[in-house]
MIDOSE-1310 file (N, C-alpha, C; in nm, 2 decimals, decimal comma, always signed):
residues 97
mdkk	+0,08/-0,12/+0,00/+0,00/+0,00/+0,00/+0,09/+0,12/+0,00; +0,04/+0,23/-0,06/+0,11/+0,35/-0,07/+0,10/+0,43/+0,07; +0,21/+0,46/+0,12/+0,22/+0,53/+0,26/+0,15/+0,66/+0,25; +0,16/+0,73/+0,14/+0,10/+0,86/+0,12/-0,05/+0,85/+0,13
eili	-0,11/+0,75/+0,07/-0,25/+0,73/+0,08/-0,30/+0,70/+0,22; -0,22/+0,62/+0,29/-0,25/+0,58/+0,42/-0,25/+0,71/+0,51; -0,15/+0,79/+0,49/-0,14/+0,91/+0,57/-0,26/+1,01/+0,54; -0,30/+1,02/+0,41/-0,42/+1,10/+0,38/-0,54/+1,04/+0,45
gslv	-0,56/+0,91/+0,45/-0,67/+0,85/+0,51/-0,67/+0,87/+0,66; -0,55/+0,87/+0,72/-0,53/+0,89/+0,87/-0,57/+1,04/+0,90; -0,53/+1,13/+0,82/-0,56/+1,27/+0,84/-0,71/+1,29/+0,82; -0,77/+1,23/+0,73/-0,92/+1,24/+0,71/-0,99/+1,18/+0,83
gfaa	-0,94/+1,07/+0,88/-1,00/+1,01/+1,00/-0,99/+1,10/+1,12; -0,87/+1,16/+1,15/-0,86/+1,25/+1,26/-0,95/+1,37/+1,24; -0,95/+1,43/+1,12/-1,04/+1,54/+1,09/-1,19/+1,51/+1,11; -1,23/+1,39/+1,06/-1,37/+1,35/+1,08/-1,40/+1,33/+1,22
nfig	-1,31/+1,28/+1,30/-1,34/+1,26/+1,44/-1,35/+1,40/+1,51; -1,26/+1,49/+1,48/-1,27/+1,63/+1,54/-1,40/+1,69/+1,50; -1,44/+1,69/+1,37/-1,57/+1,74/+1,33/-1,68/+1,68/+1,40; -1,68/+1,55/+1,41/-1,78/+1,47/+1,49/-1,79/+1,51/+1,63
lvlv	-1,67/+1,53/+1,69/-1,67/+1,58/+1,83/-1,73/+1,72/+1,85; -1,70/+1,81/+1,76/-1,76/+1,94/+1,77/-1,91/+1,93/+1,74; -1,95/+1,85/+1,65/-2,09/+1,84/+1,62/-2,17/+1,78/+1,74; -2,11/+1,68/+1,80/-2,18/+1,62/+1,92/-2,18/+1,72/+2,03
gflm	-2,08/+1,80/+2,05/-2,08/+1,91/+2,15/-2,18/+2,01/+2,12; -2,20/+2,05/+1,99/-2,30/+2,15/+1,95/-2,44/+2,09/+1,98; -2,46/+1,97/+1,94/-2,59/+1,91/+1,96/-2,63/+1,89/+2,11; -2,53/+1,86/+2,19/-2,55/+1,85/+2,33/-2,59/+1,99/+2,39
akfy	-2,52/+2,09/+2,34/-2,55/+2,23/+2,39/-2,69/+2,27/+2,35; -2,73/+2,24/+2,23/-2,87/+2,27/+2,19/-2,97/+2,18/+2,25; -2,94/+2,05/+2,27/-3,04/+1,96/+2,33/-3,07/+2,00/+2,48; -2,97/+2,04/+2,55/-2,99/+2,07/+2,69/-3,03/+2,22/+2,71
grsd	-3,05/+2,29/+2,60/-3,09/+2,43/+2,61/-2,99/+2,52/+2,67; -2,87/+2,49/+2,66/-2,76/+2,57/+2,71/-2,72/+2,68/+2,60; -2,69/+2,80/+2,65/-2,65/+2,90/+2,56/-2,50/+2,89/+2,54; -2,43/+2,80/+2,62/-2,29/+2,79/+2,61/-2,25/+2,74/+2,47
gvye	-2,13/+2,77/+2,43/-2,07/+2,72/+2,31/-2,02/+2,58/+2,32; -1,97/+2,53/+2,21/-1,91/+2,39/+2,21/-1,79/+2,38/+2,30; -1,71/+2,49/+2,31/-1,60/+2,49/+2,40/-1,64/+2,46/+2,54; -1,74/+2,53/+2,59/-1,79/+2,51/+2,73/-1,84/+2,37/+2,75
vlkv	-1,91/+2,32/+2,66/-1,96/+2,18/+2,67/-1,84/+2,08/+2,68; -1,74/+2,10/+2,60/-1,63/+2,01/+2,60/-1,55/+2,03/+2,73; -1,54/+2,15/+2,78/-1,47/+2,18/+2,91/-1,54/+2,11/+3,02; -1,68/+2,12/+3,03/-1,75/+2,05/+3,13/-1,74/+1,90/+3,12
agse	-1,74/+1,85/+2,99/-1,72/+1,71/+2,97/-1,59/+1,66/+3,02; -1,49/+1,74/+3,01/-1,35/+1,70/+3,06/-1,35/+1,70/+3,21; -1,42/+1,80/+3,27/-1,41/+1,81/+3,42/-1,50/+1,70/+3,48; -1,61/+1,66/+3,41/-1,70/+1,56/+3,47/-1,67/+1,42/+3,42
nfig	-1,56/+1,40/+3,35/-1,50/+1,27/+3,30/-1,60/+1,20/+3,21; -1,66/+1,27/+3,12/-1,74/+1,20/+3,01/-1,69/+1,24/+2,87; -1,57/+1,30/+2,87/-1,51/+1,34/+2,74/-1,49/+1,22/+2,65; -1,45/+1,11/+2,71/-1,43/+0,98/+2,63/-1,55/+0,94/+2,56
klis	-1,67/+0,96/+2,62/-1,79/+0,92/+2,55/-1,82/+1,01/+2,43; -1,79/+1,14/+2,45/-1,81/+1,23/+2,34/-1,71/+1,20/+2,22; -1,58/+1,17/+2,26/-1,49/+1,13/+2,15/-1,53/+1,01/+2,08; -1,59/+0,91/+2,15/-1,64/+0,79/+2,09/-1,76/+0,82/+1,99
lgai	-1,84/+0,91/+2,04/-1,96/+0,95/+1,95/-1,91/+1,03/+1,83; -1,80/+1,10/+1,85/-1,75/+1,18/+1,73/-1,68/+1,09/+1,63; -1,64/+0,97/+1,67/-1,58/+0,88/+1,58/-1,68/+0,81/+1,48; -1,81/+0,84/+1,50/-1,90/+0,78/+1,41/-1,88/+0,83/+1,26
lnli	-1,84/+0,95/+1,25/-1,81/+1,00/+1,11/-1,70/+0,92/+1,05; -1,61/+0,86/+1,12/-1,50/+0,78/+1,06/-1,56/+0,66/+0,99; -1,67/+0,61/+1,04/-1,74/+0,50/+0,97/-1,79/+0,54/+0,83; -1,84/+0,66/+0,82/-1,89/+0,71/+0,69/-1,77/+0,72/+0,60
cfff	-1,66/+0,78/+0,65/-1,54/+0,80/+0,57/-1,48/+0,67/+0,52; -1,48/+0,57/+0,61/-1,42/+0,44/+0,58/-1,50/+0,37/+0,47; -1,63/+0,37/+0,48/-1,71/+0,30/+0,37/-1,71/+0,39/+0,24; -1,70/+0,52/+0,25/-1,68/+0,60/+0,13/-1,56/+0,56/+0,06
flrk	-1,44/+0,55/+0,13/-1,32/+0,51/+0,06/-1,32/+0,37/+0,01; -1,39/+0,28/+0,08/-1,40/+0,14/+0,02/-1,49/+0,14/-0,10; -1,59/+0,22/-0,10/-1,68/+0,22/-0,22/-1,61/+0,28/-0,34; -1,51/+0,37/-0,32/-1,43/+0,43/-0,43/-1,31/+0,35/-0,46
nqea	-1,30/+0,23/-0,40/-1,18/+0,14/-0,42/-1,05/+0,21/-0,38; -1,05/+0,28/-0,27/-0,93/+0,34/-0,22/-0,90/+0,28/-0,09; -0,86/+0,15/-0,10/-0,83/+0,07/+0,02/-0,73/+0,13/+0,12; -0,62/+0,19/+0,06/-0,52/+0,25/+0,14/-0,57/+0,36/+0,23
raag	-0,65/+0,44/+0,17/-0,71/+0,55/+0,25/-0,81/+0,50/+0,35; -0,88/+0,39/+0,32/-0,97/+0,33/+0,42/-0,89/+0,27/+0,53; -0,77/+0,22/+0,50/-0,68/+0,16/+0,60/-0,63/+0,28/+0,69; -0,61/+0,39/+0,63/-0,56/+0,51/+0,71/-0,67/+0,55/+0,81
vlta	-0,80/+0,55/+0,76/-0,91/+0,59/+0,85/-0,92/+0,49/+0,96; -0,90/+0,36/+0,93/-0,91/+0,26/+1,03/-0,79/+0,28/+1,14; -0,68/+0,31/+1,09/-0,56/+0,34/+1,18/-0,59/+0,45/+1,27; -0,65/+0,56/+1,22/-0,69/+0,68/+1,30/-0,79/+0,64/+1,40
tvli	-0,89/+0,55/+1,36/-0,99/+0,51/+1,46/-0,93/+0,43/+1,57; -0,84/+0,34/+1,54/-0,78/+0,26/+1,64/-0,70/+0,35/+1,74; -0,62/+0,44/+1,68/-0,54/+0,53/+1,77/-0,63/+0,62/+1,86; -0,75/+0,66/+1,81/-0,84/+0,74/+1,89/-0,90/+0,65/+2,00
avft	-0,93/+0,52/+1,96/-0,98/+0,43/+2,06/-0,88/+0,41/+2,18; -0,75/+0,39/+2,14/-0,65/+0,37/+2,24/-0,64/+0,50/+2,33; -0,64/+0,62/+2,26/-0,64/+0,74/+2,34/-0,76/+0,75/+2,43; -0,88/+0,72/+2,39/-1,00/+0,72/+2,47/-0,98/+0,63/+2,59
flik	-0,93/+0,51/+2,56/-0,91/+0,41/+2,67/-0,81/+0,47/+2,78; -0,70/+0,53/+2,73/-0,61/+0,59/+2,82/-0,66/+0,70/+2,90; -0,75/+0,78/+2,85/-0,82/+0,89/+2,92/-0,90/+0,83/+3,04; -0,97/+0,72/+3,01/-1,06/+0,67/+3,11/-0,98/+0,60/+3,23
l	-0,85/+0,57/+3,21/-0,78/+0,51/+3,32/-0,76/+0,60/+3,44
């Protein structure tokens, strides 16, 4: 596999997870009727030890990216997204320790 394509897939995976995390934070702020921004929701999540759950929910966008790359026959990029997802899972596990 081409290392450049795997790197691109990894970057897409990390970006998708970040976008998903911001989206989940935004939805939580709106769902609970808070006027706080996404930053405040993430700050509270960090202090109340449920940031790992938000990161995991943010990783749902990686699933969409993974299957998109598979459908386009870009297996190396899909492998990069999978690599990013595994690294995010390990990071989330370490946060919860």
